[in-house]
VEXVO-576168 format. One line per field, with one value per residue (C-alpha): residue number from 1; residue in three letters; x, y, z. Coordinates in nm, 4 decimals, m for minus. Each point is the difference from the previous one (the first is absolute). Layout:
BEGIN
i = (NUM:...) $
aa = (ALA:...) $
px = (X:...) $
py = (Y:...) $
pz = (Z:...) $
% end
This chain:
BEGIN
i = (1:2:3:4:5:6:7:8:9:10:11:12:13:14:15:16:17:18:19:20:21:22:23:24:25:26:27:28:29:30:31:32:33:34:35:36:37:38:39:40:41:42:43:44:45:46:47:48:49:50:51:52:53:54:55:56:57:58:59:60:61:62:63:64:65:66:67:68:69:70:71:72:73:74:75:76:77:78:79:80:81:82:83:84:85:86:87:88:89:90:91:92:93:94:95:96:97:98:99:100:101:102:103:104:105:106:107:108:109:110:111:112:113:114:115:116:117:118:119:120:121:122:123:124:125:126:127:128:129:130:131:132:133:134:135:136:137:138:139:140:141:142:143:144:145:146:147:148:149:150:151:152:153:154:155:156:157:158:159:160:161:162:163:164:165:166:167:168:169:170:171:172:173:174:175:176:177:178:179:180:181:182:183:184:185:186:187:188:189:190:191:192:193:194:195:196:197:198:199:200:201:202:203:204:205:206:207:208:209:210:211:212:213:214:215:216:217:218:219:220:221:222:223:224:225:226:227:228:229:230:231:232:233:234:235:236:237:238:239:240:241:242:243:244:245:246:247:248:249:250:251:252:253:254:255:256:257:258:259:260:261:262:263:264:265:266:267:268:269:270:271:272:273:274:275:276:277:278:279:280:281:282:283:284:285:286:287:288:289:290:291:292:293:294:295:296:297:298:299:300:301:302:303:304:305:306:307:308:309:310:311:312:313:314:315) $
aa = (MET:LEU:ALA:ILE:GLY:ILE:GLU:THR:TRP:GLY:GLY:PRO:ASP:ALA:LEU:HIS:VAL:VAL:ASP:LEU:PRO:GLU:PRO:HIS:PRO:GLY:PRO:GLY:GLN:VAL:ARG:VAL:ARG:VAL:ALA:ALA:ALA:GLY:VAL:ALA:PRO:VAL:ASP:ALA:MET:ALA:ARG:SER:GLY:LEU:LEU:ALA:PRO:LEU:TYR:LYS:GLY:GLN:GLN:PRO:PRO:PHE:VAL:PRO:GLY:MET:GLU:VAL:ALA:GLY:ILE:LEU:ASP:GLU:VAL:GLY:PRO:ASP:THR:THR:ASN:ASP:LEU:PRO:LEU:GLY:SER:PRO:VAL:VAL:ALA:PHE:VAL:SER:PHE:ALA:GLY:ALA:ASN:GLY:GLY:TYR:SER:ASP:TRP:VAL:ILE:VAL:PRO:ALA:ALA:SER:VAL:ILE:ARG:ALA:PRO:GLU:GLY:LEU:THR:MET:ALA:GLU:ALA:ALA:THR:THR:VAL:LEU:ASN:PRO:LEU:THR:ALA:ARG:ASN:ALA:LEU:ASP:THR:LEU:GLN:LEU:ALA:PRO:GLY:ALA:THR:LEU:LEU:VAL:THR:GLY:ALA:ALA:GLY:ALA:VAL:GLY:GLY:TYR:VAL:THR:THR:LEU:ALA:ALA:ARG:GLU:GLY:LEU:GLN:VAL:VAL:ALA:GLN:VAL:GLY:ALA:GLY:ASP:VAL:GLU:ARG:ALA:ARG:SER:ALA:GLY:ALA:THR:TRP:LEU:VAL:SER:ARG:ASN:ASP:ASN:LEU:ALA:GLU:ALA:VAL:HIS:GLU:LEU:LEU:PRO:GLU:GLY:VAL:ASP:ALA:VAL:VAL:ASP:THR:ALA:GLY:LEU:GLY:GLU:ALA:ALA:ALA:ALA:ALA:VAL:LYS:ASP:GLY:GLY:GLN:VAL:ALA:ALA:LEU:ARG:PRO:PHE:PRO:GLY:VAL:ALA:GLY:ARG:GLY:ILE:THR:VAL:HIS:GLY:LEU:ASN:VAL:ARG:GLN:ARG:ALA:THR:ASP:GLN:ALA:ALA:LEU:SER:ALA:LEU:ARG:ASP:LEU:VAL:GLU:GLN:GLY:LEU:LEU:PRO:VAL:HIS:LEU:GLY:GLU:THR:PHE:PRO:ALA:ARG:GLU:ALA:SER:ARG:ALA:HIS:GLN:SER:LEU:GLU:SER:GLY:ALA:ALA:LYS:GLY:ARG:ILE:VAL:LEU:GLU:PHE:PRO:VAL:GLY) $
px = (m2.2915:0.2232:m0.0315:0.2033:0.1061:0.2716:0.2149:0.1442:m0.1054:0.1700:m0.0195:m0.1594:0.2691:m0.1301:m0.2880:0.0617:m0.1761:m0.1020:m0.1442:m0.2971:m0.2437:m0.3064:m0.2735:m0.3592:m0.2875:m0.1596:m0.3550:m0.1162:0.2913:0.0631:0.3099:0.0875:0.2454:0.1757:0.0470:0.1000:0.0852:0.0083:0.3206:m0.0647:0.2000:m0.1213:0.1830:0.3232:m0.0649:m0.0341:0.3152:0.2076:m0.0978:m0.2244:m0.2805:0.2189:m0.2447:m0.2550:0.2282:0.0865:0.0331:m0.0154:0.2724:0.0980:m0.0414:m0.2459:m0.2076:m0.1448:m0.2862:m0.3427:m0.1992:m0.0199:m0.1928:m0.0284:m0.2229:m0.2050:0.1131:m0.0828:m0.2589:0.0496:m0.2466:m0.3056:0.0601:m0.2727:0.1034:m0.2175:0.2695:0.0587:0.3437:0.1906:m0.1404:0.2309:0.0237:0.1788:0.0842:0.1225:0.2858:0.0711:0.3456:0.1593:0.2966:0.0442:m0.3554:0.0137:m0.0993:0.3436:m0.0744:m0.1159:m0.2934:m0.1365:m0.2534:m0.2508:m0.3335:m0.2856:m0.1333:0.3238:m0.0635:m0.2312:m0.0576:0.2671:m0.1052:m0.1104:0.1972:0.3351:0.3157:0.1176:0.2753:m0.2524:m0.2393:0.2751:0.0116:m0.3680:m0.0070:0.2458:0.0049:m0.3736:m0.0783:0.2531:m0.1724:m0.3419:0.1170:0.1276:m0.3232:m0.2165:0.2029:m0.0404:m0.3776:m0.0123:m0.3318:m0.0473:0.1380:0.2749:0.3539:0.2727:0.3709:0.1714:0.3786:0.1733:m0.3226:0.1575:0.1381:m0.1392:m0.2195:m0.0455:m0.1512:m0.2637:m0.0765:m0.0501:m0.2239:m0.2163:m0.0261:m0.1080:m0.2596:m0.1418:m0.0388:0.3100:0.1981:0.3540:0.3206:0.2543:0.3716:0.1832:0.3128:m0.0065:m0.0158:m0.3092:m0.2357:m0.2260:m0.0160:m0.1201:m0.2529:m0.1388:m0.0293:m0.2335:0.2177:m0.1613:0.3273:0.3656:0.3062:0.3561:0.2223:0.2678:m0.2070:m0.0212:m0.2994:m0.1764:0.0447:m0.1274:m0.3082:m0.0815:0.0153:m0.2826:m0.1864:0.0929:m0.1233:0.1653:m0.1493:m0.2331:0.2358:0.3073:0.0867:0.3767:0.1164:0.3400:0.0815:0.0529:m0.1211:m0.0107:0.0381:m0.3276:m0.1740:0.0887:m0.2396:m0.2935:m0.2448:m0.0311:m0.1858:0.0539:0.1351:0.3133:m0.0067:0.3610:0.1143:0.3377:0.0899:m0.0695:0.3031:m0.0559:m0.3322:m0.2691:m0.1447:m0.2928:m0.2520:0.0873:m0.0710:0.2696:m0.1168:0.2776:m0.1283:0.0665:m0.1633:0.0418:m0.3103:m0.1984:0.1581:m0.3281:m0.2308:m0.1291:m0.2764:0.2521:0.2294:m0.2910:m0.1285:0.3450:0.0283:m0.3324:0.1279:0.3061:m0.2197:m0.2121:0.3099:m0.0514:0.3212:0.3133:0.2505:0.3608:0.2162:0.3685:0.2932:m0.0427:0.2793:0.0335:m0.0279:0.3652:0.0937:m0.1710:0.3195:m0.0079:m0.3655:0.0851:0.2877:m0.2448:m0.2489:0.2568:0.1430:m0.3195:0.0098:m0.2588:m0.3215:m0.2947:m0.0122:0.2787:m0.1073:0.1739:m0.1170:m0.0218:0.0674:0.3525:0.1273) $
py = (m3.7836:m0.2466:m0.3754:m0.3140:m0.1710:m0.1813:0.0870:m0.3504:m0.3427:m0.1201:m0.0721:0.2149:0.2659:0.0673:0.1918:0.3724:0.3355:0.1273:0.3386:m0.0145:0.2546:0.0486:m0.2204:0.0981:m0.2334:m0.0342:m0.1100:m0.2862:0.0469:0.1420:0.1017:m0.1267:0.1788:m0.3025:m0.0398:m0.3666:m0.2690:m0.3740:m0.1856:m0.3306:m0.2758:0.1277:0.3265:m0.1929:m0.1904:0.3294:0.1399:m0.3074:m0.0153:m0.3051:0.2149:0.1629:m0.0846:0.2235:0.2971:m0.0783:0.3206:0.2222:0.2173:m0.0019:0.0943:m0.2742:0.0324:m0.3103:m0.0229:m0.1612:0.1235:0.3328:0.1890:0.3753:0.2955:0.0506:0.3437:0.0378:m0.1408:m0.0084:0.1400:m0.2057:m0.2262:m0.1643:0.0083:m0.0221:0.0977:0.3668:0.1509:m0.0426:m0.3483:m0.2618:m0.2738:m0.3186:m0.0929:m0.2862:0.1185:m0.1965:0.1530:0.0750:0.2139:0.2841:m0.0238:m0.2198:0.0068:0.0953:0.3661:0.3190:m0.0055:m0.2790:0.0013:m0.2868:m0.0756:0.1303:m0.3576:m0.1102:0.2278:m0.0552:0.1603:m0.1066:m0.2389:0.1905:m0.0336:m0.0786:0.2029:0.0806:m0.2588:m0.2663:0.1010:m0.0381:m0.3751:m0.0658:0.0106:m0.2215:m0.3192:m0.0229:0.0661:m0.2648:m0.2494:0.1007:m0.0414:m0.3518:m0.1164:0.1615:m0.1756:m0.3428:0.0422:m0.2824:m0.0984:0.0036:m0.3198:m0.0363:m0.0607:0.2592:m0.0219:0.3315:m0.0063:0.2653:0.0388:0.2237:0.2400:0.3339:m0.1406:m0.3508:0.1279:0.1950:m0.2973:m0.2186:0.2531:0.0739:m0.3662:m0.1089:0.2781:m0.1295:m0.3566:m0.1609:m0.2598:0.1291:m0.1986:0.2578:m0.0549:0.1873:0.0000:m0.1077:0.3581:0.0862:m0.2798:0.2132:0.2750:m0.2500:m0.1496:0.3419:0.0764:m0.2983:m0.2826:m0.3449:m0.1943:0.0905:m0.1464:0.0856:0.1998:m0.2599:m0.3012:m0.1487:0.2069:m0.2483:m0.2870:0.2083:0.1126:m0.3493:m0.1327:0.2409:m0.0271:m0.3150:0.1345:0.3349:0.3481:0.1547:0.2916:0.1804:0.3665:m0.0180:0.3207:m0.1537:m0.0772:m0.3736:m0.0922:m0.3736:m0.0807:0.1836:m0.1493:m0.3502:0.0555:0.0738:m0.2680:m0.0986:0.2690:0.2582:0.3530:0.1958:0.3772:0.1066:0.3421:m0.0489:m0.1620:m0.3744:m0.2082:m0.3376:m0.1704:m0.0819:m0.2956:m0.2213:0.2395:0.2728:0.3562:0.2544:0.3613:0.2560:0.2965:0.3695:0.2294:0.2973:m0.1190:0.1029:0.3459:0.1803:m0.2460:0.2616:m0.2284:m0.2649:0.2588:0.1505:m0.3391:m0.0906:0.3399:m0.0640:m0.3331:0.1775:0.2570:m0.2764:m0.1682:m0.3028:0.0468:0.0579:0.2802:m0.1117:0.3107:m0.0715:0.2393:0.3521:0.1962:0.3584:m0.0010:0.0985:m0.3271:m0.2148:m0.1995:m0.1041:m0.0945:m0.2255:m0.1543:m0.0848:m0.1386:m0.2257:m0.1202:m0.1967:0.0948:0.2779:m0.0602:0.1772:0.2329:0.2503:0.3562:0.3137:0.3326:0.3144:0.2722:m0.0689:0.3459) $
pz = (2.4979:0.1786:m0.0313:0.0663:m0.3187:m0.1895:m0.2983:m0.0430:0.1216:0.3146:0.3704:0.2699:m0.0414:m0.3527:0.1599:0.0383:0.0028:m0.3425:m0.0971:m0.2367:m0.1447:0.2177:m0.1513:m0.0689:m0.0797:m0.3394:m0.0859:0.2222:0.2386:0.3446:0.1927:0.3473:0.2272:0.1422:0.3751:0.0038:m0.2557:0.0548:m0.0836:m0.1776:m0.1711:m0.3370:0.0722:0.0523:m0.3217:m0.1861:0.1588:m0.0816:m0.3660:0.0170:m0.1429:m0.2643:m0.2845:0.1726:m0.0675:m0.3606:m0.2006:0.3104:0.1427:0.3692:0.2735:0.0848:0.3196:0.1714:0.2503:m0.0472:0.3005:0.1767:0.2624:m0.0136:m0.0790:m0.3150:m0.1160:m0.3702:m0.2410:m0.3757:m0.2547:m0.0943:0.3003:0.2035:0.3648:0.3111:0.2510:0.0905:m0.0279:0.3246:0.0638:0.1515:m0.2615:m0.0914:m0.3574:m0.2129:m0.2204:m0.3172:m0.0146:m0.3362:m0.0947:0.2470:0.1337:0.3083:0.3620:0.1345:m0.0775:0.1661:m0.2458:m0.2158:m0.2848:m0.0149:m0.1638:0.2113:0.0236:0.1715:0.2995:0.2965:0.3374:0.2479:0.2780:0.3071:0.3207:m0.1632:m0.0310:m0.3497:0.0348:0.0998:m0.2758:m0.2607:0.0712:m0.0735:m0.3801:m0.1881:0.2053:0.0738:m0.3677:m0.1057:0.2284:m0.1304:m0.3586:0.0686:0.1610:m0.2671:m0.2671:0.1605:0.0606:0.2531:0.1553:0.3784:0.1497:m0.2582:0.1220:m0.0578:0.0734:0.0742:m0.0179:0.2062:0.1954:0.2644:m0.2588:m0.1069:m0.2789:0.1370:0.3227:m0.1907:m0.2251:0.3073:0.1731:m0.3048:m0.1002:0.3481:0.0123:m0.3284:0.1229:m0.1483:0.1915:0.0132:0.0319:0.1149:m0.0489:0.2765:0.2100:0.3638:0.1248:m0.2037:0.1003:0.2185:m0.2605:m0.2622:0.2392:0.0867:m0.3726:m0.0325:m0.1313:0.0283:m0.0184:0.0384:m0.1688:0.0886:m0.2308:0.0710:m0.1117:m0.3468:m0.1079:m0.2253:0.2461:0.2904:m0.1921:m0.1277:0.3547:0.0838:m0.3303:m0.1939:m0.3348:0.0526:0.0200:m0.2533:m0.0558:0.1288:0.0248:m0.0299:0.1660:0.0796:m0.3640:0.0576:m0.3476:m0.0663:0.3705:0.0656:m0.3041:0.1235:0.2921:m0.2349:m0.1103:m0.3655:m0.1934:0.2737:m0.0178:0.0837:0.0518:m0.0584:0.1158:m0.1699:m0.3335:0.0267:m0.0969:m0.1608:m0.0728:0.2552:m0.1955:0.1098:m0.1531:0.2516:m0.1145:0.0850:0.0238:m0.0329:0.2008:m0.0464:0.2538:m0.2336:m0.1840:0.3107:0.0247:m0.0663:0.1790:0.2404:0.1268:0.1085:0.1573:0.1940:0.1179:0.1322:0.1704:0.1719:0.1344:0.1378:0.1739:0.1507:0.1399:m0.2235:m0.1970:0.2079:m0.0455:0.0397:0.0009:0.0467:m0.0288:m0.1342:m0.1665:m0.1215:m0.3785:m0.0353:0.1718:m0.2639:m0.0528:0.3677:m0.0360:m0.2955:0.1930:0.2781:m0.2528:m0.1620:0.3306:0.0565:0.3676:m0.0129:0.1934:m0.1545:m0.2978:m0.0556:m0.0779:m0.1261:0.1402:m0.2135:m0.1030:m0.1187:0.0920) $
% end
């Protein structure tokens, strides 16, 4: 089996084709023949060595990739699975070692796989798992009541857009931090108020809401600058390690979407929203799997519009 992996930490050029034994699922697992894999910042973190502790005691090659679309083609023994072989599926991949989404085949728990959204290409479908589930995890962690105020940093980004859309649907009042070119996108997602990415964030929020917001989902990793916009006793949902101390009785939740890897109910509910046109699909550039280094260069340039996807097989 061919995959895209790394032998040593490094930049985009560290990614290359690797040859691995063909995998087969064990009990509780299924195999997906990958057609498309989403490219996410966490993949670049893995490639660069920022997630090196995750690989402690393991030998390379290491294969990134946390979301795929493809075909269900093998079911392990003693595995409960409602989907027939040959079904188009999407899957969350909690990558580890050489088992990651940048592969011709990937092994995942059966509960991490759901039917693919109807009406989408495989490349489009591969963008509908990781970011929506990350947004869902943040909102579920905060448990805000309808009417509460929520700041979303990076609200026009891949995760921030889903947080804004889901939060607005659930009756939250969203303050969206966006650049000038993304104002209409944030409005259409349901934002109640907008603040500019170029403004002093805390000052801009306190002008709208003098006490501050009830909570923030900090997709942009602003840390203390985001917490300064939160009222005393509020909450911060941090997608990246939170530097410093929030203070003022603010609770900081360090989030890890991997804990939802087998939440099939959440994955299915998000898929249904996609099918109903209530969650947008933002497919950007697609690259052949062998050009993964170019895909990572595009990701890290910050200029990409929409989600980047690798198309498989490698060969």
